[in-house]
N, C-alpha and C positions, 0 to 999 in steps of 0.2 A: 716323390723324393725316395730315392733308395735310401736302406738302411745301411749302417755298419753292423759288420756281426762281433760280436765281442771281442776277439782277438783283434779285428782290426781298429775300434772302437779303443783299446787297450793300449795299443800301439799313435795312437792322436793323442791321448790323454799322458803316456811316456813324451810325447815328443812338446808340447804343451810342459811337462814339466824339467826339459832340458833346457825350454827358450828362459822360464820362470823363473827356475827352483819350485820346489815340491811343495814347500809350504806356503811360498808367496802364491802359488796358482790356488790352494784350496781356501787363503785368504780372498782371493779375488770371486771365489764360487760362494762363501759364504756373501761378499758384498753385496755379492748379485741374488742374494735371497734362495740358492741352489742347496745348500748344505744351512743348518740351524746349529750343526756343533762347532764351536772353535778349537775341539781336540786336535791335534796334532797328525796327520797319518801318517805311516808306518811307510807306505809303497805309492811310490803310480798305481801298481798293481790296483793294491787295493780300493785309492782313493777313483779307479775306472770303475771296478766291481761295482762299487757303490754306488755311485755317479749312474753305471749302467743298469741297474736295480730303478735307479728312481724314476729315469727317463723312459723307461720299457724300451732301449737301447734305441734313443731319440725319439719315436714314436708317439710317445703323449708330449701334450702340448702343458707342460712343466716351468717351473723358473729354474729346474736344473737345465732344462732341454734349451732353453731361452740363454740361459749362463752361457754352455758350453759350444752355440754356436756365434755369440757375441763373441767367446775369447779366441776361440777360434780363428776368426775370420779378423782381428785385428790383428793377431798374428801376421798372416796370411798376407793380408794386404799391406803392412810395415813394409816386407820383405819383398812383397814384388812391385810396388810403385806404381804410380798413378800413367806411367805409361807403358807401364808390363800391363797393368788391369785392362788398359784401353785393346792390345796386342791379342788380349787373352778374350777378349769380347767379342773381337772377329772371330776369334776363333771358334766360339760359343756358337755365333750365328750359323758359319758354316756347320757347326754338328746337328745344329735344330732342323738343318733343312733336309738330312738326314733322314729325320722323323716326319711321320703322321699322327692320325687322327688316332688318339688316347697315344699316344707320346710313343708308342710304335715304331722300329726301325722299319721302314720303307724298302720293300722289295727290290732287287738290282742294286742298293744303295747302301750294302754292307760292309764293302771292299772301300768306299768313299768313306763312311764314319768310322772306319778304323784307321783312316791315314790321317784322320780330323785330329783322332783322340790324340793318336801317335805324335801328330804336331802340339795339339795342345796338353800334352803329358813332357814333351822335351821344353818349349818355353816354361810351363812353371818350375822344371826342375832344375830348371837354368838361375829357376831365383829362391827354389823353396829346397830343391833335394828330391832325390829323384821318390824315394818313401813318403815323404809326406806329400807330395805331389797326387799319386796316385788316391791315397786319405781323401784327400780335397777332393779327387774329382769324383770319387765313391760318394761324399758326401753330396755335392749338389747334382749325381745324374738321378734321370729315370732309370724306374725297375729294369726297362728293357739295354740302354746303356748300361748299368751297372751292371747285367749278366755280362753282355761283350767284354766290358774291361776285367773283369775276372779273367775271363775264359782265352784273353788275352795273353795275359801271363806278362810278364814284367822281363826287361832288357837286361843282357848281362851286363858285368861289371863296369867292362868295354868299350860296350854300346852308349852305357850310360853316360859314359866318363866325353866319347866324343859326342854326344848325342848335349850334354850340356854346355862345352868346350863350343858347340858351334852355334850355340842360342848364345851367350855370351857374346861371340863376334859379332853375330847378326844384330845385337841390343846396341853394342859399340858403335860397328856400322852405320846404324840408327841413327846415335847419339851425335854424332860428328858430321850429320847431312846439315 
């Protein structure tokens, strides 16, 4: 799995703090044995810095790493829903078909991979927002794919809105069938 930069990790903690509230988020980390102090945190950034150091950027298998993934996954899956998860799994399979031995991108599959990543991001962004979608994708990506994601950049705000609108329309059409 790829690793988030400290900035990306800070954004992820910020998103969780927006969803749950900063002190409730800290309480969840305490309950999951990720933190040992019940002292209040001053900001999402200070919590992110503390967790980033404890987890070594999510590289160490410690309770804080497991707690982060647990909380993040629950927040995303609650917003995406079961049907959305199935659609994302199908797109993930298409992404994996572009990867070869040792999770390297197959020659000649770069364009296909980029297209699949864009589709995955659009679908996910329709449910959780484009910035959160990018962080989630980086969390799940193997190193070669995370490098590709980072090099692709993000869509402009107008493209993000168009993409989100198209995904919502697709989901609505699928639900009415």
